[in-house]
DRENPALO-506954 format. One record per residue (C-alpha): x, y, z negated; residue in one letter. Coordinates in steps of 0.5 Angstrom, whole numbers, plus 500, padded with zeros to 3 digits. Layout:
! DRENPALO-506954
c1:X c2:Y c3:Z r:a
...
//
This chain:
! DRENPALO-506954
c1:154 c2:793 c3:299 r:m
c1:161 c2:792 c3:302 r:v
c1:158 c2:789 c3:309 r:g
c1:155 c2:795 c3:311 r:n
c1:161 c2:800 c3:309 r:g
c1:158 c2:804 c3:303 r:f
c1:156 c2:803 c3:296 r:e
c1:150 c2:807 c3:293 r:r
c1:151 c2:810 c3:287 r:l
c1:146 c2:808 c3:281 r:s
c1:141 c2:813 c3:279 r:a
c1:145 c2:815 c3:272 r:q
c1:152 c2:816 c3:277 r:d
c1:147 c2:820 c3:281 r:s
c1:145 c2:824 c3:276 r:s
c1:152 c2:827 c3:275 r:f
c1:152 c2:829 c3:282 r:v
c1:146 c2:833 c3:281 r:m
c1:148 c2:836 c3:275 r:f
c1:154 c2:839 c3:277 r:e
c1:153 c2:847 c3:280 r:g
c1:154 c2:854 c3:277 r:g
c1:158 c2:853 c3:271 r:g
c1:158 c2:846 c3:270 r:s
c1:163 c2:842 c3:272 r:h
c1:161 c2:835 c3:272 r:a
c1:169 c2:832 c3:271 r:h
c1:172 c2:828 c3:265 r:v
c1:178 c2:831 c3:263 r:t
c1:183 c2:827 c3:259 r:a
c1:190 c2:829 c3:256 r:i
c1:195 c2:823 c3:255 r:a
c1:202 c2:825 c3:251 r:i
c1:207 c2:820 c3:252 r:f
c1:215 c2:819 c3:250 r:e
c1:219 c2:820 c3:256 r:t
c1:223 c2:814 c3:255 r:g
c1:225 c2:811 c3:261 r:p
c1:221 c2:816 c3:266 r:l
c1:227 c2:821 c3:266 r:l
c1:230 c2:821 c3:273 r:a
c1:237 c2:821 c3:274 r:e
c1:237 c2:829 c3:276 r:a
c1:233 c2:831 c3:270 r:g
c1:225 c2:832 c3:269 r:g
c1:220 c2:826 c3:270 r:l
c1:221 c2:821 c3:276 r:d
c1:214 c2:823 c3:279 r:l
c1:215 c2:819 c3:285 r:e
c1:216 c2:812 c3:281 r:r
c1:210 c2:814 c3:277 r:m
c1:206 c2:815 c3:284 r:r
c1:208 c2:809 c3:287 r:a
c1:206 c2:805 c3:280 r:h
c1:199 c2:809 c3:281 r:i
c1:198 c2:807 c3:288 r:g
c1:200 c2:800 c3:286 r:s
c1:194 c2:799 c3:281 r:r
c1:188 c2:802 c3:286 r:l
c1:186 c2:795 c3:288 r:h
c1:183 c2:795 c3:281 r:t
c1:180 c2:802 c3:282 r:l
c1:176 c2:802 c3:289 r:p
c1:172 c2:808 c3:288 r:r
c1:179 c2:812 c3:287 r:y
c1:180 c2:811 c3:295 r:r
c1:172 c2:813 c3:296 r:q
c1:169 c2:820 c3:297 r:k
c1:162 c2:822 c3:297 r:l
c1:157 c2:822 c3:302 r:a
c1:149 c2:821 c3:303 r:h
c1:144 c2:817 c3:307 r:t
c1:141 c2:820 c3:313 r:f
c1:134 c2:820 c3:311 r:v
c1:133 c2:820 c3:303 r:q
c1:140 c2:823 c3:302 r:r
c1:141 c2:819 c3:297 r:h
c1:149 c2:819 c3:294 r:p
c1:153 c2:813 c3:297 r:i
c1:161 c2:812 c3:296 r:w
c1:164 c2:811 c3:303 r:v
c1:172 c2:810 c3:304 r:d
c1:176 c2:816 c3:305 r:d
c1:180 c2:815 c3:312 r:a
c1:185 c2:820 c3:310 r:r
c1:186 c2:818 c3:303 r:f
c1:193 c2:821 c3:301 r:d
c1:195 c2:819 c3:294 r:l
c1:200 c2:825 c3:294 r:h
c1:194 c2:830 c3:294 r:y
c1:191 c2:826 c3:287 r:h
c1:198 c2:825 c3:283 r:v
c1:201 c2:832 c3:282 r:r
c1:206 c2:835 c3:278 r:h
c1:207 c2:841 c3:273 r:a
c1:211 c2:844 c3:268 r:a
c1:210 c2:848 c3:262 r:l
c1:213 c2:855 c3:260 r:p
c1:218 c2:855 c3:254 r:q
c1:217 c2:853 c3:248 r:p
c1:213 c2:848 c3:252 r:g
c1:209 c2:846 c3:245 r:g
c1:202 c2:844 c3:244 r:d
c1:199 c2:851 c3:245 r:a
c1:202 c2:851 c3:252 r:e
c1:199 c2:844 c3:254 r:l
c1:192 c2:846 c3:252 r:k
c1:193 c2:853 c3:256 r:e
c1:195 c2:849 c3:262 r:l
c1:189 c2:843 c3:261 r:a
c1:184 c2:849 c3:260 r:g
c1:186 c2:851 c3:267 r:r
c1:186 c2:844 c3:270 r:v
c1:179 c2:843 c3:267 r:a
c1:176 c2:850 c3:270 r:s
c1:177 c2:848 c3:277 r:q
c1:172 c2:843 c3:280 r:a
c1:174 c2:837 c3:284 r:l
c1:173 c2:837 c3:292 r:d
c1:167 c2:833 c3:294 r:r
c1:171 c2:832 c3:301 r:s
c1:176 c2:828 c3:297 r:r
c1:175 c2:822 c3:292 r:p
c1:174 c2:825 c3:286 r:l
c1:180 c2:825 c3:281 r:w
c1:187 c2:828 c3:280 r:e
c1:192 c2:826 c3:275 r:i
c1:197 c2:832 c3:273 r:w
c1:204 c2:829 c3:270 r:f
c1:207 c2:835 c3:266 r:v
c1:214 c2:836 c3:263 r:e
c1:217 c2:841 c3:259 r:g
c1:214 c2:838 c3:253 r:l
c1:218 c2:839 c3:247 r:t
c1:220 c2:833 c3:242 r:g
c1:222 c2:828 c3:248 r:d
c1:215 c2:828 c3:251 r:r
c1:211 c2:829 c3:257 r:f
c1:203 c2:829 c3:258 r:a
c1:198 c2:827 c3:264 r:a
c1:192 c2:831 c3:265 r:i
c1:187 c2:826 c3:268 r:a
c1:181 c2:829 c3:271 r:k
c1:175 c2:824 c3:274 r:v
c1:168 c2:826 c3:276 r:h
c1:163 c2:823 c3:271 r:h
c1:160 c2:819 c3:277 r:s
c1:166 c2:815 c3:277 r:l
c1:167 c2:814 c3:269 r:v
c1:163 c2:814 c3:262 r:d
c1:167 c2:813 c3:256 r:g
c1:167 c2:805 c3:256 r:v
c1:169 c2:805 c3:263 r:s
c1:174 c2:810 c3:262 r:g
c1:178 c2:806 c3:257 r:v
c1:177 c2:801 c3:262 r:g
c1:181 c2:805 c3:267 r:v
c1:186 c2:807 c3:262 r:l
c1:188 c2:800 c3:261 r:t
c1:188 c2:799 c3:268 r:s
c1:193 c2:804 c3:269 r:l
c1:197 c2:802 c3:263 r:l
c1:200 c2:796 c3:260 r:s
c1:200 c2:793 c3:253 r:p
c1:208 c2:791 c3:254 r:t
c1:214 c2:795 c3:255 r:e
c1:215 c2:792 c3:262 r:a
c1:218 c2:798 c3:267 r:a
c1:217 c2:794 c3:274 r:e
c1:211 c2:793 c3:278 r:f
c1:208 c2:790 c3:284 r:e
c1:208 c2:794 c3:291 r:p
c1:202 c2:797 c3:293 r:a
c1:197 c2:792 c3:297 r:l
c1:195 c2:794 c3:304 r:p
c1:189 c2:797 c3:305 r:w
c1:185 c2:799 c3:311 r:t
c1:179 c2:804 c3:310 r:p
c1:172 c2:801 c3:313 r:r
c1:169 c2:805 c3:318 r:p
c1:164 c2:810 c3:316 r:a
c1:157 c2:807 c3:316 r:p
c1:152 c2:808 c3:322 r:g
c1:144 c2:808 c3:322 r:v
c1:144 c2:801 c3:323 r:f
c1:148 c2:800 c3:317 r:d
c1:143 c2:804 c3:313 r:f
c1:137 c2:800 c3:316 r:l
c1:140 c2:793 c3:314 r:s
c1:142 c2:796 c3:307 r:d
c1:134 c2:798 c3:306 r:g
c1:132 c2:791 c3:309 r:l
c1:137 c2:788 c3:304 r:a
c1:135 c2:792 c3:298 r:r
c1:128 c2:791 c3:299 r:g
c1:128 c2:783 c3:300 r:a
c1:132 c2:784 c3:293 r:g
c1:127 c2:788 c3:290 r:v
c1:122 c2:783 c3:292 r:s
c1:126 c2:777 c3:289 r:v
c1:127 c2:781 c3:282 r:a
c1:120 c2:783 c3:282 r:t
c1:118 c2:775 c3:283 r:a
c1:122 c2:773 c3:278 r:q
c1:120 c2:778 c3:273 r:t
c1:113 c2:776 c3:274 r:l
c1:114 c2:769 c3:273 r:a
c1:118 c2:770 c3:266 r:d
c1:112 c2:774 c3:264 r:a
c1:107 c2:769 c3:265 r:l
c1:112 c2:763 c3:262 r:l
c1:113 c2:767 c3:256 r:r
c1:107 c2:772 c3:254 r:p
c1:108 c2:773 c3:247 r:r
c1:115 c2:775 c3:249 r:r
c1:113 c2:780 c3:254 r:t
c1:108 c2:783 c3:250 r:a
c1:113 c2:784 c3:245 r:e
c1:118 c2:787 c3:250 r:s
c1:113 c2:792 c3:253 r:i
c1:111 c2:794 c3:246 r:s
c1:118 c2:795 c3:244 r:e
c1:120 c2:799 c3:251 r:g
c1:113 c2:804 c3:250 r:a
c1:116 c2:806 c3:243 r:v
c1:123 c2:807 c3:246 r:a
c1:120 c2:811 c3:251 r:a
c1:116 c2:815 c3:247 r:w
c1:122 c2:817 c3:242 r:e
c1:126 c2:819 c3:249 r:t
c1:120 c2:823 c3:251 r:l
c1:119 c2:827 c3:244 r:v
c1:126 c2:828 c3:244 r:g
c1:127 c2:830 c3:251 r:g
c1:121 c2:835 c3:251 r:l
c1:123 c2:838 c3:244 r:t
c1:127 c2:845 c3:246 r:r
c1:132 c2:846 c3:240 r:p
c1:133 c2:853 c3:238 r:p
c1:138 c2:858 c3:241 r:s
c1:145 c2:859 c3:238 r:t
c1:151 c2:863 c3:240 r:p
c1:154 c2:857 c3:243 r:i
c1:148 c2:856 c3:247 r:n
c1:148 c2:861 c3:253 r:r
c1:149 c2:861 c3:260 r:p
c1:157 c2:858 c3:261 r:i
c1:162 c2:861 c3:267 r:g
c1:167 c2:857 c3:270 r:h
c1:173 c2:858 c3:266 r:q
c1:174 c2:853 c3:260 r:r
c1:178 c2:853 c3:253 r:r
c1:181 c2:846 c3:251 r:v
c1:183 c2:844 c3:244 r:d
c1:184 c2:838 c3:240 r:w
c1:185 c2:835 c3:233 r:t
c1:187 c2:828 c3:230 r:t
c1:184 c2:824 c3:224 r:l
c1:187 c2:818 c3:220 r:d
c1:182 c2:812 c3:223 r:l
c1:183 c2:808 c3:216 r:a
c1:181 c2:814 c3:212 r:e
c1:175 c2:815 c3:217 r:v
c1:173 c2:807 c3:216 r:r
c1:174 c2:808 c3:209 r:d
c1:169 c2:814 c3:208 r:l
c1:164 c2:810 c3:213 r:r
c1:165 c2:804 c3:208 r:k
c1:164 c2:808 c3:201 r:r
c1:158 c2:812 c3:204 r:l
c1:155 c2:806 c3:207 r:d
c1:154 c2:808 c3:214 r:g
c1:158 c2:808 c3:221 r:s
c1:164 c2:811 c3:224 r:i
c1:159 c2:815 c3:228 r:n
c1:155 c2:817 c3:222 r:d
c1:162 c2:820 c3:219 r:v
c1:164 c2:823 c3:226 r:v
c1:157 c2:827 c3:226 r:l
c1:158 c2:829 c3:219 r:s
c1:165 c2:832 c3:220 r:i
c1:162 c2:835 c3:227 r:v
c1:156 c2:838 c3:222 r:a
c1:161 c2:841 c3:217 r:g
c1:165 c2:844 c3:222 r:s
c1:160 c2:847 c3:226 r:l
c1:157 c2:850 c3:219 r:r
c1:163 c2:853 c3:218 r:r
c1:164 c2:856 c3:224 r:l
c1:156 c2:859 c3:224 r:f
c1:157 c2:862 c3:218 r:k
c1:163 c2:866 c3:220 r:k
c1:159 c2:868 c3:226 r:r
c1:153 c2:870 c3:221 r:r
c1:148 c2:865 c3:224 r:v
c1:142 c2:864 c3:220 r:r
c1:142 c2:856 c3:218 r:l
c1:136 c2:856 c3:214 r:r
c1:131 c2:853 c3:219 r:g
c1:136 c2:851 c3:224 r:l
c1:134 c2:845 c3:228 r:d
c1:141 c2:844 c3:231 r:f
c1:140 c2:838 c3:236 r:r
c1:146 c2:833 c3:239 r:v
c1:146 c2:828 c3:244 r:t
c1:150 c2:822 c3:242 r:v
c1:151 c2:817 c3:248 r:p
c1:150 c2:810 c3:247 r:v
c1:153 c2:804 c3:251 r:d
c1:148 c2:800 c3:253 r:t
c1:152 c2:795 c3:257 r:r
c1:151 c2:787 c3:255 r:s
c1:156 c2:782 c3:258 r:g
c1:161 c2:783 c3:263 r:q
c1:161 c2:790 c3:266 r:p
c1:158 c2:792 c3:273 r:d
c1:164 c2:794 c3:278 r:a
c1:159 c2:798 c3:282 r:d
c1:156 c2:802 c3:276 r:v
c1:160 c2:807 c3:273 r:a
c1:155 c2:810 c3:267 r:n
c1:151 c2:805 c3:263 r:k
c1:149 c2:810 c3:257 r:v
c1:143 c2:812 c3:254 r:s
c1:143 c2:817 c3:248 r:a
c1:140 c2:819 c3:242 r:w
c1:137 c2:826 c3:239 r:f
c1:140 c2:827 c3:232 r:v
c1:139 c2:833 c3:228 r:s
c1:145 c2:836 c3:224 r:l
c1:143 c2:839 c3:218 r:p
c1:147 c2:845 c3:218 r:l
c1:144 c2:849 c3:212 r:a
c1:145 c2:843 c3:207 r:e
c1:151 c2:846 c3:203 r:r
c1:153 c2:839 c3:200 r:d
c1:157 c2:834 c3:205 r:p
c1:154 c2:828 c3:202 r:k
c1:147 c2:830 c3:203 r:r
c1:149 c2:832 c3:210 r:r
c1:152 c2:825 c3:211 r:f
c1:145 c2:822 c3:208 r:d
c1:141 c2:826 c3:213 r:g
c1:145 c2:824 c3:219 r:i
c1:145 c2:816 c3:217 r:r
c1:137 c2:816 c3:216 r:s
c1:136 c2:819 c3:223 r:q
c1:141 c2:814 c3:226 r:t
c1:138 c2:808 c3:222 r:r
c1:132 c2:810 c3:224 r:r
c1:134 c2:810 c3:232 r:l
c1:137 c2:803 c3:231 r:k
c1:131 c2:800 c3:228 r:q
c1:126 c2:803 c3:234 r:t
c1:131 c2:801 c3:239 r:n
c1:131 c2:809 c3:242 r:a
c1:136 c2:808 c3:246 r:a
c1:132 c2:803 c3:250 r:d
c1:128 c2:809 c3:253 r:g
c1:133 c2:813 c3:257 r:i
c1:135 c2:806 c3:260 r:d
c1:128 c2:804 c3:262 r:l
c1:127 c2:810 c3:266 r:f
c1:134 c2:809 c3:269 r:l
c1:132 c2:802 c3:271 r:r
c1:126 c2:804 c3:274 r:l
c1:129 c2:809 c3:278 r:a
c1:135 c2:804 c3:280 r:d
c1:129 c2:799 c3:282 r:w
c1:125 c2:804 c3:286 r:s
c1:132 c2:806 c3:290 r:g
c1:129 c2:813 c3:290 r:s
c1:132 c2:820 c3:288 r:t
c1:126 c2:823 c3:286 r:l
c1:126 c2:820 c3:279 r:m
c1:133 c2:822 c3:277 r:p
c1:133 c2:829 c3:281 r:s
c1:126 c2:830 c3:277 r:g
c1:130 c2:828 c3:270 r:l
c1:136 c2:833 c3:272 r:v
c1:131 c2:838 c3:273 r:n
c1:127 c2:837 c3:267 r:v
c1:133 c2:836 c3:263 r:t
c1:136 c2:843 c3:266 r:s
c1:130 c2:847 c3:264 r:l
c1:128 c2:844 c3:257 r:l
c1:135 c2:843 c3:255 r:r
c1:133 c2:839 c3:249 r:p
c1:140 c2:839 c3:246 r:y
c1:145 c2:844 c3:243 r:n
c1:151 c2:840 c3:243 r:l
c1:154 c2:833 c3:246 r:i
c1:158 c2:829 c3:241 r:v
c1:161 c2:823 c3:244 r:s
c1:165 c2:817 c3:240 r:n
c1:169 c2:812 c3:244 r:i
c1:172 c2:806 c3:241 r:h
c1:179 c2:805 c3:244 r:g
c1:185 c2:800 c3:244 r:p
c1:188 c2:799 c3:237 r:q
c1:195 c2:797 c3:240 r:f
c1:200 c2:801 c3:244 r:p
c1:200 c2:802 c3:251 r:l
c1:205 c2:804 c3:256 r:y
c1:206 c2:807 c3:262 r:l
c1:212 c2:804 c3:266 r:l
c1:216 c2:803 c3:259 r:g
c1:214 c2:810 c3:256 r:a
c1:209 c2:809 c3:250 r:r
c1:202 c2:813 c3:250 r:l
c1:202 c2:817 c3:243 r:i
c1:196 c2:820 c3:243 r:e
c1:190 c2:821 c3:248 r:f
c1:185 c2:826 c3:248 r:f
c1:178 c2:825 c3:252 r:p
c1:174 c2:832 c3:254 r:h
c1:167 c2:831 c3:256 r:i
c1:164 c2:836 c3:261 r:p
c1:159 c2:842 c3:259 r:l
c1:153 c2:843 c3:262 r:f
c1:148 c2:849 c3:263 r:e
c1:147 c2:853 c3:257 r:n
c1:152 c2:849 c3:253 r:q
c1:158 c2:852 c3:251 r:g
c1:162 c2:847 c3:247 r:l
c1:163 c2:839 c3:248 r:a
c1:166 c2:834 c3:243 r:v
c1:169 c2:827 c3:244 r:a
c1:173 c2:823 c3:240 r:a
c1:176 c2:817 c3:241 r:m
c1:180 c2:812 c3:237 r:s
c1:187 c2:809 c3:239 r:y
c1:192 c2:806 c3:235 r:l
c1:190 c2:808 c3:228 r:g
c1:188 c2:815 c3:230 r:k
c1:181 c2:818 c3:231 r:l
c1:183 c2:823 c3:237 r:h
c1:178 c2:829 c3:238 r:f
c1:178 c2:833 c3:244 r:g
c1:174 c2:839 c3:245 r:l
c1:172 c2:843 c3:251 r:l
c1:169 c2:850 c3:250 r:g
c1:167 c2:855 c3:255 r:d
c1:172 c2:861 c3:255 r:w
c1:167 c2:867 c3:253 r:d
c1:163 c2:863 c3:248 r:l
c1:168 c2:859 c3:245 r:m
c1:174 c2:864 c3:243 r:p
c1:174 c2:861 c3:236 r:d
c1:175 c2:854 c3:239 r:l
c1:181 c2:853 c3:235 r:g
c1:177 c2:855 c3:229 r:d
c1:173 c2:849 c3:230 r:f
c1:178 c2:845 c3:231 r:a
c1:181 c2:846 c3:224 r:e
c1:174 c2:846 c3:221 r:g
c1:174 c2:838 c3:223 r:l
c1:180 c2:837 c3:218 r:d
c1:177 c2:842 c3:213 r:a
c1:170 c2:838 c3:214 r:a
c1:173 c2:831 c3:213 r:t
c1:177 c2:834 c3:206 r:a
c1:170 c2:836 c3:204 r:e
c1:167 c2:829 c3:205 r:l
c1:173 c2:826 c3:202 r:r
c1:172 c2:830 c3:196 r:d
c1:164 c2:828 c3:196 r:a
c1:166 c2:820 c3:197 r:a
c1:170 c2:821 c3:191 r:n
c1:164 c2:824 c3:187 r:g
c1:167 c2:831 c3:187 r:g
//
């Protein structure tokens, strides 16, 4: 509530604050590679001050990026408050690669940046502009806390900072005055307003139920099925693997790029979805990796969590994360790539039919309705204890038109999602301008062969192509 000088985090946004700890850094890292173009300063190097001023001019569209975390007095509920000492120079940083300045050096730097937790006493984001990249290119390494973005809202941030045109001019930054820190009266008035809002929402729900009893019964039935799917998936502990061990603070970063037209062609010929193709390619690469490590695959129920966007209509500016999840078992023991694909497709079709993603969404809506931190905190504790998945695989639909930063063209964009407890690898894919960009994040000790896994994605794609061709 703007009038009270703060905004509460949703239950899901709060969960990413609670998940962070130990070796788990709950920030999303993204590497964007640009053509240098007009952003070369007269003295050589990047025109950092111009880029910093441009970002400052866009912050009015991203109010959370001038706010920091705080907590309410009694319930200790996470809230956003304006940062009275906000300093753009702290958040927009500069780095240069050592020679020869290729992708290997950029990956090493990105790993170091991803290894450092964000300072919770400040707004939870950083952007590092990196020069010295070969081929007349430069990079931006963005690090944003997951409580601020998910995959879909992250694309929104991307399009807020970039432009679909080559225009190099921008409007001056709008004046901004931080609101005073909230006091006891602000929290009390917020509590009363929330209580009134809940009462009105409850009355509306009951009235709707009485007016549409059949629809309400069907909705309750569907919700019960979805909740059961979530409980079964969430309470089933997967087997341990070499990449599911306690993690440390240090990260490795890698990436690879596939042709989006080929992925779409595979989806069509194999009668599935792009998500099915992505999961099949990941399964093929994992199979190769585990075979090199001499992992026994027979009977291995390797389970991945697949984030599912649950937004409908216009996005809520006060909610960064609006996702549920599927639990999918990857048939790593299956040698035939076509059969692996069919096994994955049958699971995702069933999950769609049963609306399984609605289960987690139902729990989170109940948590938001109650206004208590107990439910999200309980979900975090149970998830941390059971660890119901081996790997997270995220697939994000990005823009299929070119984007520019002050006239400099965005060439590639690689998203990297965080690692959580006992999870040594995370895989994210995002489509942009006819390519499917895979961003890979690994624990330094658990994934020394992260580059082999990246190469395995290309090999698994070729395998699936041959299978689709009848080979």
